[in-house]
N, CA, C and O atoms as a GROMACS GRO file, in nm:
protein
  368
    1UNK      N    1  -3.288   2.359   5.620
    1UNK     CA    2  -3.218   2.275   5.715
    1UNK      C    3  -3.287   2.266   5.850
    1UNK      O    4  -3.300   2.155   5.902
    2UNK      N    5  -3.333   2.376   5.911
    2UNK     CA    6  -3.394   2.366   6.043
    2UNK      C    7  -3.516   2.275   6.044
    2UNK      O    8  -3.545   2.212   6.145
    3UNK      N    9  -3.589   2.268   5.931
    3UNK     CA   10  -3.706   2.182   5.928
    3UNK      C   11  -3.669   2.036   5.945
    3UNK      O   12  -3.741   1.961   6.011
    4UNK      N   13  -3.559   1.995   5.887
    4UNK     CA   14  -3.512   1.857   5.902
    4UNK      C   15  -3.480   1.824   6.046
    4UNK      O   16  -3.514   1.717   6.095
    5UNK      N   17  -3.414   1.915   6.113
    5UNK     CA   18  -3.380   1.893   6.254
    5UNK      C   19  -3.505   1.885   6.339
    5UNK      O   20  -3.513   1.802   6.430
    6UNK      N   21  -3.602   1.969   6.310
    6UNK     CA   22  -3.725   1.969   6.388
    6UNK      C   23  -3.797   1.836   6.371
    6UNK      O   24  -3.848   1.780   6.467
    7UNK      N   25  -3.802   1.786   6.248
    7UNK     CA   26  -3.867   1.658   6.223
    7UNK      C   27  -3.791   1.546   6.292
    7UNK      O   28  -3.851   1.454   6.347
    8UNK      N   29  -3.659   1.554   6.289
    8UNK     CA   30  -3.577   1.451   6.353
    8UNK      C   31  -3.598   1.455   6.504
    8UNK      O   32  -3.611   1.351   6.568
    9UNK      N   33  -3.601   1.576   6.562
    9UNK     CA   34  -3.624   1.589   6.706
    9UNK      C   35  -3.762   1.535   6.743
    9UNK      O   36  -3.777   1.469   6.845
   10UNK      N   37  -3.861   1.562   6.661
   10UNK     CA   38  -3.996   1.513   6.686
   10UNK      C   39  -3.999   1.361   6.684
   10UNK      O   40  -4.062   1.299   6.769
   11UNK      N   41  -3.930   1.302   6.587
   11UNK     CA   42  -3.925   1.156   6.580
   11UNK      C   43  -3.859   1.096   6.704
   11UNK      O   44  -3.907   0.997   6.758
   12UNK      N   45  -3.752   1.157   6.747
   12UNK     CA   46  -3.680   1.109   6.866
   12UNK      C   47  -3.770   1.122   6.990
   12UNK      O   48  -3.778   1.030   7.071
   13UNK      N   49  -3.836   1.235   7.003
   13UNK     CA   50  -3.924   1.256   7.118
   13UNK      C   51  -4.042   1.160   7.117
   13UNK      O   52  -4.081   1.109   7.222
   14UNK      N   53  -4.098   1.134   6.999
   14UNK     CA   54  -4.209   1.040   6.991
   14UNK      C   55  -4.165   0.900   7.029
   14UNK      O   56  -4.237   0.828   7.098
   15UNK      N   57  -4.045   0.860   6.984
   15UNK     CA   58  -3.991   0.729   7.020
   15UNK      C   59  -3.968   0.721   7.171
   15UNK      O   60  -4.003   0.621   7.234
   16UNK      N   61  -3.909   0.826   7.227
   16UNK     CA   62  -3.883   0.828   7.371
   16UNK      C   63  -4.014   0.821   7.450
   16UNK      O   64  -4.023   0.750   7.550
   17UNK      N   65  -4.114   0.894   7.406
   17UNK     CA   66  -4.243   0.894   7.473
   17UNK      C   67  -4.306   0.755   7.469
   17UNK      O   68  -4.358   0.707   7.570
   18UNK      N   69  -4.303   0.691   7.355
   18UNK     CA   70  -4.359   0.556   7.343
   18UNK      C   71  -4.286   0.459   7.436
   18UNK      O   72  -4.349   0.376   7.501
   19UNK      N   73  -4.155   0.470   7.441
   19UNK     CA   74  -4.075   0.382   7.527
   19UNK      C   75  -4.106   0.407   7.675
   19UNK      O   76  -4.121   0.312   7.752
   20UNK      N   77  -4.117   0.532   7.714
   20UNK     CA   78  -4.146   0.565   7.854
   20UNK      C   79  -4.285   0.519   7.894
   20UNK      O   80  -4.305   0.472   8.005
   21UNK      N   81  -4.382   0.533   7.803
   21UNK     CA   82  -4.518   0.486   7.834
   21UNK      C   83  -4.520   0.334   7.850
   21UNK      O   84  -4.594   0.282   7.934
   22UNK      N   85  -4.441   0.264   7.770
   22UNK     CA   86  -4.432   0.118   7.782
   22UNK      C   87  -4.371   0.081   7.918
   22UNK      O   88  -4.420  -0.010   7.986
   23UNK      N   89  -4.263   0.152   7.956
   23UNK     CA   90  -4.201   0.126   8.087
   23UNK      C   91  -4.298   0.155   8.201
   23UNK      O   92  -4.304   0.080   8.298
   24UNK      N   93  -4.375   0.264   8.188
   24UNK     CA   94  -4.471   0.299   8.292
   24UNK      C   95  -4.576   0.188   8.308
   24UNK      O   96  -4.613   0.154   8.420
   25UNK      N   97  -4.623   0.134   8.197
   25UNK     CA   98  -4.722   0.027   8.202
   25UNK      C   99  -4.663  -0.098   8.268
   25UNK      O  100  -4.731  -0.165   8.346
   26UNK      N  101  -4.537  -0.129   8.238
   26UNK     CA  102  -4.472  -0.245   8.300
   26UNK      C  103  -4.456  -0.225   8.450
   26UNK      O  104  -4.480  -0.316   8.529
   27UNK      N  105  -4.414  -0.105   8.489
   27UNK     CA  106  -4.396  -0.076   8.632
   27UNK      C  107  -4.530  -0.081   8.704
   27UNK      O  108  -4.539  -0.134   8.814
   28UNK      N  109  -4.634  -0.025   8.642
   28UNK     CA  110  -4.766  -0.027   8.705
   28UNK      C  111  -4.815  -0.171   8.722
   28UNK      O  112  -4.877  -0.203   8.823
   29UNK      N  113  -4.786  -0.258   8.625
   29UNK     CA  114  -4.825  -0.398   8.636
   29UNK      C  115  -4.752  -0.464   8.753
   29UNK      O  116  -4.810  -0.544   8.826
   30UNK      N  117  -4.624  -0.430   8.771
   30UNK     CA  118  -4.548  -0.486   8.883
   30UNK      C  119  -4.603  -0.436   9.016
   30UNK      O  120  -4.612  -0.513   9.112
   31UNK      N  121  -4.638  -0.309   9.022
   31UNK     CA  122  -4.695  -0.253   9.145
   31UNK      C  123  -4.827  -0.322   9.178
   31UNK      O  124  -4.851  -0.358   9.294
   32UNK      N  125  -4.911  -0.340   9.078
   32UNK     CA  126  -5.038  -0.408   9.100
   32UNK      C  127  -5.017  -0.551   9.149
   32UNK      O  128  -5.090  -0.598   9.236
   33UNK      N  129  -4.918  -0.619   9.092
   33UNK     CA  130  -4.888  -0.756   9.133
   33UNK      C  131  -4.846  -0.761   9.281
   33UNK      O  132  -4.892  -0.848   9.355
   34UNK      N  133  -4.760  -0.670   9.322
   34UNK     CA  134  -4.714  -0.668   9.461
   34UNK      C  135  -4.830  -0.635   9.554
   34UNK      O  136  -4.844  -0.696   9.660
   35UNK      N  137  -4.914  -0.538   9.516
   35UNK     CA  138  -5.030  -0.504   9.599
   35UNK      C  139  -5.124  -0.624   9.613
   35UNK      O  140  -5.180  -0.647   9.720
   36UNK      N  141  -5.140  -0.698   9.504
   36UNK     CA  142  -5.226  -0.816   9.508
   36UNK      C  143  -5.168  -0.920   9.603
   36UNK      O  144  -5.242  -0.984   9.678
   37UNK      N  145  -5.036  -0.937   9.602
   37UNK     CA  146  -4.971  -1.031   9.692
   37UNK      C  147  -4.986  -0.988   9.838
   37UNK      O  148  -4.997  -1.072   9.927
   38UNK      N  149  -4.986  -0.858   9.861
   38UNK     CA  150  -5.002  -0.806   9.997
   38UNK      C  151  -5.147  -0.816  10.045
   38UNK      O  152  -5.176  -0.800  10.163
   39UNK      N  153  -5.237  -0.841   9.952
   39UNK     CA  154  -5.377  -0.853   9.989
   39UNK      C  155  -5.446  -0.719   9.999
   39UNK      O  156  -5.548  -0.706  10.067
   40UNK      N  157  -5.391  -0.619   9.931
   40UNK     CA  158  -5.450  -0.486   9.934
   40UNK      C  159  -5.579  -0.484   9.855
   40UNK      O  160  -5.579  -0.520   9.737
   41UNK      N  161  -5.687  -0.444   9.917
   41UNK     CA  162  -5.818  -0.440   9.851
   41UNK      C  163  -5.825  -0.324   9.752
   41UNK      O  164  -5.909  -0.326   9.662
   42UNK      N  165  -5.738  -0.225   9.768
   42UNK     CA  166  -5.746  -0.107   9.682
   42UNK      C  167  -5.647  -0.113   9.567
   42UNK      O  168  -5.617  -0.009   9.508
   43UNK      N  169  -5.596  -0.231   9.533
   43UNK     CA  170  -5.497  -0.240   9.425
   43UNK      C  171  -5.555  -0.195   9.292
   43UNK      O  172  -5.492  -0.118   9.220
   44UNK      N  173  -5.673  -0.241   9.260
   44UNK     CA  174  -5.733  -0.204   9.131
   44UNK      C  175  -5.774  -0.058   9.131
   44UNK      O  176  -5.755   0.011   9.030
   45UNK      N  177  -5.830  -0.009   9.239
   45UNK     CA  178  -5.876   0.129   9.242
   45UNK      C  179  -5.760   0.227   9.241
   45UNK      O  180  -5.770   0.333   9.180
   46UNK      N  181  -5.649   0.193   9.307
   46UNK     CA  182  -5.536   0.285   9.310
   46UNK      C  183  -5.466   0.289   9.175
   46UNK      O  184  -5.413   0.394   9.136
   47UNK      N  185  -5.464   0.177   9.102
   47UNK     CA  186  -5.400   0.179   8.971
   47UNK      C  187  -5.482   0.262   8.873
   47UNK      O  188  -5.425   0.334   8.792
   48UNK      N  189  -5.613   0.253   8.880
   48UNK     CA  190  -5.695   0.334   8.791
   48UNK      C  191  -5.691   0.480   8.833
   48UNK      O  192  -5.696   0.569   8.748
   49UNK      N  193  -5.680   0.507   8.962
   49UNK     CA  194  -5.672   0.646   9.008
   49UNK      C  195  -5.540   0.708   8.968
   49UNK      O  196  -5.536   0.826   8.933
   50UNK      N  197  -5.432   0.630   8.971
   50UNK     CA  198  -5.303   0.683   8.931
   50UNK      C  199  -5.301   0.711   8.782
   50UNK      O  200  -5.240   0.808   8.737
   51UNK      N  201  -5.366   0.628   8.705
   51UNK     CA  202  -5.367   0.646   8.561
   51UNK      C  203  -5.449   0.769   8.522
   51UNK      O  204  -5.414   0.839   8.428
   52UNK      N  205  -5.558   0.794   8.593
   52UNK     CA  206  -5.643   0.907   8.557
   52UNK      C  207  -5.608   1.034   8.633
   52UNK      O  208  -5.667   1.139   8.606
   53UNK      N  209  -5.516   1.027   8.727
   53UNK     CA  210  -5.476   1.141   8.810
   53UNK      C  211  -5.594   1.201   8.884
   53UNK      O  212  -5.604   1.322   8.897
   54UNK      N  213  -5.682   1.116   8.931
   54UNK     CA  214  -5.800   1.163   9.004
   54UNK      C  215  -5.764   1.190   9.149
   54UNK      O  216  -5.667   1.135   9.202
   55UNK      N  217  -5.843   1.275   9.215
   55UNK     CA  218  -5.821   1.304   9.356
   55UNK      C  219  -5.873   1.188   9.439
   55UNK      O  220  -5.954   1.109   9.390
   56UNK      N  221  -5.827   1.175   9.564
   56UNK     CA  222  -5.874   1.066   9.648
   56UNK      C  223  -6.026   1.071   9.666
   56UNK      O  224  -6.086   1.178   9.660
   57UNK      N  225  -6.087   0.956   9.686
   57UNK     CA  226  -6.233   0.948   9.694
   57UNK      C  227  -6.287   1.021   9.816
   57UNK      O  228  -6.383   1.097   9.806
   58UNK      N  229  -6.225   0.998   9.933
   58UNK     CA  230  -6.275   1.059  10.055
   58UNK      C  231  -6.165   1.143  10.120
   58UNK      O  232  -6.053   1.095  10.137
   59UNK      N  233  -6.195   1.267  10.157
   59UNK     CA  234  -6.093   1.348  10.224
   59UNK      C  235  -6.068   1.296  10.366
   59UNK      O  236  -6.155   1.235  10.428
   60UNK      N  237  -5.950   1.320  10.413
   60UNK     CA  238  -5.916   1.276  10.548
   60UNK      C  239  -5.994   1.356  10.651
   60UNK      O  240  -6.026   1.473  10.631
   61UNK      N  241  -6.025   1.289  10.762
   61UNK     CA  242  -6.094   1.358  10.870
   61UNK      C  243  -5.993   1.440  10.949
   61UNK      O  244  -5.878   1.401  10.964
   62UNK      N  245  -6.038   1.552  10.999
   62UNK     CA  246  -5.952   1.639  11.077
   62UNK      C  247  -5.932   1.580  11.216
   62UNK      O  248  -6.027   1.535  11.280
   63UNK      N  249  -5.807   1.579  11.260
   63UNK     CA  250  -5.778   1.526  11.392
   63UNK      C  251  -5.814   1.630  11.498
   63UNK      O  252  -5.785   1.749  11.482
   64UNK      N  253  -5.876   1.585  11.605
   64UNK     CA  254  -5.920   1.674  11.710
   64UNK      C  255  -5.844   1.641  11.838
   64UNK      O  256  -5.835   1.525  11.877
   65UNK      N  257  -5.790   1.744  11.903
   65UNK     CA  258  -5.720   1.727  12.029
   65UNK      C  259  -5.809   1.772  12.144
   65UNK      O  260  -5.887   1.866  12.131
   66UNK      N  261  -5.795   1.702  12.254
   66UNK     CA  262  -5.870   1.743  12.372
   66UNK      C  263  -5.803   1.868  12.431
   66UNK      O  264  -5.686   1.894  12.403
   67UNK      N  265  -5.875   1.944  12.511
   67UNK     CA  266  -5.814   2.061  12.575
   67UNK      C  267  -5.694   2.024  12.661
   67UNK      O  268  -5.596   2.098  12.666
   68UNK      N  269  -5.700   1.909  12.729
   68UNK     CA  270  -5.586   1.866  12.812
   68UNK      C  271  -5.463   1.839  12.726
   68UNK      O  272  -5.351   1.874  12.763
   69UNK      N  273  -5.485   1.776  12.611
   69UNK     CA  274  -5.372   1.748  12.521
   69UNK      C  275  -5.312   1.877  12.468
   69UNK      O  276  -5.190   1.889  12.456
   70UNK      N  277  -5.398   1.974  12.436
   70UNK     CA  278  -5.348   2.103  12.389
   70UNK      C  279  -5.261   2.171  12.495
   70UNK      O  280  -5.158   2.229  12.464
   71UNK      N  281  -5.304   2.162  12.622
   71UNK     CA  282  -5.227   2.223  12.731
   71UNK      C  283  -5.092   2.155  12.746
   71UNK      O  284  -4.991   2.222  12.767
   72UNK      N  285  -5.090   2.020  12.737
   72UNK     CA  286  -4.963   1.947  12.748
   72UNK      C  287  -4.868   1.985  12.636
   72UNK      O  288  -4.749   2.004  12.659
   73UNK      N  289  -4.920   1.995  12.515
   73UNK     CA  290  -4.836   2.031  12.401
   73UNK      C  291  -4.784   2.173  12.416
   73UNK      O  292  -4.667   2.199  12.388
   74UNK      N  293  -4.869   2.265  12.460
   74UNK     CA  294  -4.827   2.404  12.479
   74UNK      C  295  -4.720   2.414  12.587
   74UNK      O  296  -4.622   2.487  12.571
   75UNK      N  297  -4.738   2.342  12.696
   75UNK     CA  298  -4.640   2.345  12.805
   75UNK      C  299  -4.505   2.289  12.758
   75UNK      O  300  -4.400   2.344  12.790
   76UNK      N  301  -4.509   2.180  12.683
   76UNK     CA  302  -4.385   2.121  12.634
   76UNK      C  303  -4.313   2.216  12.539
   76UNK      O  304  -4.191   2.229  12.545
   77UNK      N  305  -4.388   2.284  12.453
   77UNK     CA  306  -4.326   2.379  12.361
   77UNK      C  307  -4.267   2.498  12.436
   77UNK      O  308  -4.160   2.547  12.399
   78UNK      N  309  -4.334   2.544  12.540
   78UNK     CA  310  -4.281   2.655  12.620
   78UNK      C  311  -4.151   2.614  12.686
   78UNK      O  312  -4.057   2.694  12.693
   79UNK      N  313  -4.144   2.489  12.736
   79UNK     CA  314  -4.019   2.441  12.796
   79UNK      C  315  -3.906   2.438  12.693
   79UNK      O  316  -3.794   2.478  12.722
   80UNK      N  317  -3.937   2.390  12.571
   80UNK     CA  318  -3.834   2.385  12.466
   80UNK      C  319  -3.785   2.524  12.431
   80UNK      O  320  -3.665   2.546  12.416
   81UNK      N  321  -3.878   2.620  12.419
   81UNK     CA  322  -3.837   2.756  12.388
   81UNK      C  323  -3.755   2.816  12.502
   81UNK      O  324  -3.659   2.889  12.476
   82UNK      N  325  -3.790   2.787  12.627
   82UNK     CA  326  -3.714   2.839  12.741
   82UNK      C  327  -3.571   2.785  12.738
   82UNK      O  328  -3.476   2.859  12.761
   83UNK      N  329  -3.556   2.655  12.709
   83UNK     CA  330  -3.422   2.598  12.699
   83UNK      C  331  -3.344   2.661  12.584
   83UNK      O  332  -3.224   2.688  12.597
   84UNK      N  333  -3.410   2.684  12.473
   84UNK     CA  334  -3.345   2.745  12.358
   84UNK      C  335  -3.296   2.886  12.392
   84UNK      O  336  -3.183   2.923  12.358
   85UNK      N  337  -3.381   2.963  12.460
   85UNK     CA  338  -3.342   3.099  12.497
   85UNK      C  339  -3.230   3.100  12.600
   85UNK      O  340  -3.145   3.189  12.598
   86UNK      N  341  -3.228   3.002  12.690
   86UNK     CA  342  -3.119   2.991  12.788
   86UNK      C  343  -2.987   2.967  12.715
   86UNK      O  344  -2.885   3.028  12.749
   87UNK      N  345  -2.988   2.879  12.616
   87UNK     CA  346  -2.865   2.850  12.541
   87UNK      C  347  -2.817   2.974  12.466
   87UNK      O  348  -2.697   3.000  12.460
   88UNK      N  349  -2.910   3.050  12.411
   88UNK     CA  350  -2.872   3.173  12.342
   88UNK      C  351  -2.813   3.274  12.438
   88UNK      O  352  -2.714   3.340  12.406
   89UNK      N  353  -2.872   3.287  12.556
   89UNK     CA  354  -2.823   3.383  12.654
   89UNK      C  355  -2.686   3.342  12.707
   89UNK      O  356  -2.601   3.427  12.732
   90UNK      N  357  -2.666   3.213  12.726
   90UNK     CA  358  -2.536   3.165  12.776
   90UNK      C  359  -2.426   3.182  12.673
   90UNK      O  360  -2.311   3.205  12.708
   91UNK      N  361  -2.461   3.171  12.547
   91UNK     CA  362  -2.364   3.184  12.439
   91UNK      C  363  -2.321   3.328  12.417
   91UNK      O  364  -2.211   3.351  12.367
   92UNK      N  365  -2.404   3.425  12.452
   92UNK     CA  366  -2.372   3.567  12.428
   92UNK      C  367  -2.290   3.625  12.538
   92UNK      O  368  -2.255   3.743  12.533
   0.00000   0.00000   0.00000
């Protein structure tokens, strides 16, 4: 008896897999169509990259902050922490 159930489950899973792959292909076609309408130059490359699960072609460049920007950010964060600590002290 268990062998029959296993075969039946396999048949159901294979049918579901085939149906889901068909839906995925239809959705990918719709995505490609919308990208083409938007004028995206990477429509073809992104669809093939999504299908093959490949990593992006070029890594993002690291953003660099100037020393002045770092000081402004640090000062703003210190002010936020000071306000936070004041609220904690007032609440106690």
